[in-house]
Every structure is written in structure tokens, then in C-alpha cells.
Residue, then its C-alpha position, 0 to 999 in steps of 0.5 A: m182859683a188863687k194859689n193856696c199858701p200852706t199854713p206855716a208850721f209856727m202858727p198855733d192854729a195849725l195844731p189840732p185844738s185837742s193836741p196834748a202839746t197845745a194843752d200842756a205847752p205854753h201858748f199865746k192867750r187871747a187876752l187883748t180886747l178892743f179897748d186893750s188894743v186901742m190903748l196899746v195903739t194910742g199908748s205906743m204912739i204918744g211918747s215923747g215926740i209931741f212934747l219936743v219935736s215942734a221946736d225943730i219943725s218950726r225952725q225948719v219951716g218958720s211959720a205957724g201955717w207951715l207948722l200946722v201943715v206938717w202935722l196935718l200932712t203927717g196925720l194924713i199919711t199916718m191915717a192912710g197907712a193905717i187904713s190901708y195896712g188893716e187889709l193885711a192885718a185882717m188877712f194874716p192876724k198872726v204873731g209877727g205882724q208886719y214881718v208876716y205880711l211881708r213874708e206872705a207878699f214878697g217872700r222870706l228875703v224881704a221879710f228877713l230884711y225887715g226883721w233884721t232892721l226891726f231888731l237892729v234899729i227900728q224897734t230897739g232904736v225907738i225903745a232907746a230914744v223914748a227911754v232917753a227922753f224919759a230920763k231927760f224929763t226926769g231931770v226936770m224933777v231930779p237934776w242929778f239925771s243930766v247928760k252933763n252928769v257923766l258917771f264914767n267913760l266907756g272908751p270914747f263914749p261918756f256914760s251919763s246918769v241919763q243913760l243909766l236911768a234909760i237902761i234901768l227903765i228898759v230892764a224894768i219894763t221888760a221884766v214886767n212884760a216877761r211875767g205875761v200879757q196880762a201884766g203888760k196890758l194892765i200897765q198899758n191901759v192905766l197909763s194910756s188912759t191917764k195920758l189921754v185925759a192929761l193931754a186933753l186937759l193940757i189942751l183945755f187949759g191952754l185954750f181957756l187959760g193960756l191965750n196970749a194975744d201977743a203970741v196970736q198976733a205974731n204967729f197968725h198975722d203972716l201964716w205962710h212966710a217960710t223961713r229956716s232958722p239955725a238950731p240952738g248953739v249954731g250960728g247963722a241967719v234966718l233964711p227965707l225958703s224958696a218953693g223947692g227949699l220949702v218942700i225939702g224943709i217940710g220933708m226934714a221937719m216930718t222926720g220928727s212928726l212921723f216919729s211922734s205918730d209912729s208905732w200904730n202898727n205894733i198891735g199887729f205883732a200881737g195878732e194871736e193874743i187879740q180877741n176877734p183879731e180880724r175885726t179888732l186889729v183894723r178897728s183899733m188901728a183906725i180908732g187909735t190913730a184918729i184919736v192921736t192925730v186929732l190930739y196932736i193937731l189940737i196941741n200944736v194949735v195950743y202951742l201957737l196960741v200960748l207962745p210966739l213961734q219965732g223967738s231968740p235963744e238968748a231971751a231971758t224968758l220962756a215967752g221970749r225964746g218962743i217955740q223955736y228956742a224952747t229950752d232943750d226943745r221942751v215946747a210943752t213944758a214952756v207952755a205949761e210954765s206959761v199957763m201954770g207957773q213953775a208948778g206947770a213945768y213939774v206937772l208936765a214933766i210927770l205927764i211926759m214921764l208917764s207918757t214915755f213909760g207907757a209908750n215903751n211898755g207898748i213897744i217892748l210888749s209887741g216887738a218881741r213877737a216879731y223876733f219870735a215869728m222870725a225864729k220860728d221860720g228859722l231866720f233868727f236865734p232858734s232859742l227865741a222861738r219859745l214861750n215862757r211859762a207865762g205864755v210870752p216870748g220871754r227870751a225874745l223880750w230879753v234879747q230885745c232889752l239887751w240890744a236896746c240898752l246898748l243903743c242907749l249908749s250910741g247917741s243922742y235922741g235926735q241921732l236915734l230918731n234920724y237912724v230910725m225914721f228912714s227905715v220905718i217909712l221904707f218898710y211901711l212903703i214896701t208893706i203897703i205895696g204888698i196890698f197891690v201884690l196880694r190883690r194880684t197873686r191871691p185875688d180869691a184869698p179871704r179878706p175880712y176887711r178891704a182897704w178903704g179907697y183902694p187903689l187911690l188911698p194906698g197909692l197916695y200913701v206909696v207916693l207920699a212915703a216914697a217922696f219922704c224917703v227921697i227927701l231924707l236921702i238928699a237933704p243935708d241934715t238927714a242924708e248921712y243918717s238915712r244912708y246909714g239906715l239904708g246901709l243897715v238894710a242892705l247889710g242884711l243881704p249877705v247875712y241872709f245869703l250866707f246863712g239862709r234857712k239854716m241861719g239859726e242853727v249856724i249862730k246859736 
């Protein structure tokens, strides 16, 4: 018989249903249906990245074929991760999600390192990056919101109107979610449904109204000629890529595509707020990830049918700049302008504002649940282990808000992205390894869902994710930020051993 693991005291299910404490005290409400959960997955995944990152990907790999390979490979990795990860979600459908899975597979130390990194950079870094993107696209409609419009300086750091709006957005969404899960899920359902329909319409308009014969000829006459082009404002020539250079180029390019496809796991953080979580968690991650993967590949096909991939940063027209040098990397905006004129740029800006707003709503809603679980385990501020009257971890939401707002001051969208992605994939990698560990240590534990294709599919994810992490650590454009990300994880070691189980009492 497998070794039994006692139910942790923080789990609401550990209390008798008839207990006066559970009747009177605030508690999580199972308010999320399958539809709500799918909307949370898709809405959290589709933010700003898909509208921006194809420009940098095209500069890294230099051809239409390899651009599509990057997105296909990203879809494969993401689907493999979601399908495998579902086994853990079904085994432990508790508040805290990935933190709980790591604790059960590897113990408190690894779980703490994940939670520490989640708070410092993963969840809050994504919130900050998406909020900055929202503010930048607002600048298309209201030019006052610009990184060049510096309001004042905070020491060496300029504070622009873009950062101001990003902070206002984070505070506003946090305030809504502190009012209860019903308010957060209503916003998520409306915005996720709207942007899924809008993305589908953009794809249809591009396919039927925006077809550009010159772009098609330029992009598809030589699909596999891999080159690397300099970024806008950086001098240098277009360089052909060797086989080794292409592998590194694909790895660096996937920083953006994986960022755009991330946050599919966030639904797991809200495990105790989901109806029939053993089934709903797995199904929502699989359905939501599949929908987003198909949309991403189709929209990149549209980019290639409307705009030439290789362009010039000095060109006077959008078509002349192409995908590689779209203004501020706004490829989707350039496509919309090509199809619908200036009105298209405004329509696309509104779509991206809705998209980023919805993405941050889902990410903010879910992330605070992990800090709540950590605090219940005595590994974070003890005051965060409380629910407010609306039955949500209000204090955890506001602490997350404060740190994300500070990160808005720390750097550009690209810098935030590079800090985040190494840590994200590293912990996904460790979590999927946890499936193998638990199959060995708890072979008889109930598994409402078993990872499809085990051990091949989870093993494939581990290999691909490990290769991606290695590339980020050695590639010149990403090595510095990735090592900073690894350093942040390592910094959690002395924190854990200094404070241990009593950390919460020491720092409160």
C-alpha cells in the first residue's frame, strides 16, 4: 500500500461540513463551471504577446517556414505540458495549484522556492508586463500615454504615463477581484468570449480581404532560408544561420511564443472554487490550450499572407517595414491597417486593450490563491492565510498588487518577459517530473485522470523544456536575464533555511 499523506490542515475539506467554524467563517465558493474555467484558461493565455512577438521571432529565424515552426513547436510543448499536468491537477484539486503539486511531490523546500519565485517574478512579472502592454496600446488611441511622456523621475528611473496607467489597471482589477469570485468570473467570461470572437474575425478578414500576392510570393518562395536580422535601432547586417545557430535562434525566439502561450496552468490555483474539479481542471486546460494554440497558428498564417516577413525599418509604409520591423513590433496593428486602413489600427488597439485587461483579470484572480496556500503552510506572511467576507484571499490580492506595481517601474516589456520565462519553464519542468516521482512514491494514490501518453509525452515535455532552459542560459541575448532568474530562485534557499517553518512568524 502506498504511503499515506495526511490531509494538510489548511484544506477546507479537512474540516467537518457541520462545523460552526465552516458555517460562519468565510470560505471558498465552488462558483466556477467548465465554461468559466475554459474562459479563465483562454483569457489568461491570450494577452498581448500574440500581437507583438512575431516581429522578434521573425528577426531571430528569418523565414516564414521557421516562424511557423516556432509556433507549432510552442503549441506542441504547451499541449504536452497541459495534458501531462492534468494528472497532478486531478490528484490535488486544492487551492494553490502548482505550489501544492510541488509540495506533494518534492516537499516544502521545492514548493517554497516555486512560491517565492512566483511572487517575486513569475506571476507578478507577467501582471506587470501585460499591464504595460495595455498602456502602450492605449497610446494608439490616446497619444498622451507614451513611454516618452515622462511625468517625473524616481531616482534613476523615469516614471512615464504608460507606467501610471499600468499601475491604475492593476489596482482596479485587484479591487474588482477582492469583491468576490463572482465579479472576477463575470468580467473574465465577457472579455474572453469577446476576444475569442474578435480574433476569429481578424483571421477571417485577413484571409478573405487582406491577401497580398507580393507578400505571399516573398514569404513562401523560400520557406527555410534561416537568417538573423538586427533589431530596430541596432546596426548590423542580416546574417545566415548555421544549423547550430538556428537551434539557438529557435530557442531564443520561443521566449516570446511561450510567453504568449503561458498561464494555462492558472486555473489550478483556484482548485477549491471549481465545480467537479477532478474533471473540470483537466478538461478546461486541454480545451482552452487547444483553442488558443489553433488561433495562434492561424493568426500567424494571416500575418504571412498580408505582410512580407522581411522588411526595412526605414520604409515609409507599413508593408515596406514588414513583419520584422512593424512599428513598435505591433504586427497585428500593421495587418489591421493594411486590411481596413487607419480605422483598423484603432479597432485592433481596442481589441488588444480588452485582451490584456482580460488576461490580467485571470492572472490576478488566480495568483493570490497560491500565496494563500503558502501562508497556510507557514511559508509566507501569516496574514495572507485569511479570506475576506467575499470568500477570497483579499490580503494576498493586495500584496500581489503592490509588488506587481513596483515591477512596472523596473524595466521594459521585453526585459520583464526575459526575467519571467526562464523561471516559468524551469518550474513547469520540475512539476512534470513530479508525475514520475509520484507514480513511484504513491503508486496506489487515486488518479481520476492519468497523463495521456505516459511516460512518452511527459518525457518529451521534460526533454524539450530542459533544452529550452539550457539555450536561454547560453544564448547571448537571453543569458544575462535567465541567470538573474536562476539567481532569484537560488536566493530563496537561504531565506527558507533562515526562517524555515517559522518564517511567517518572524517576518510578520
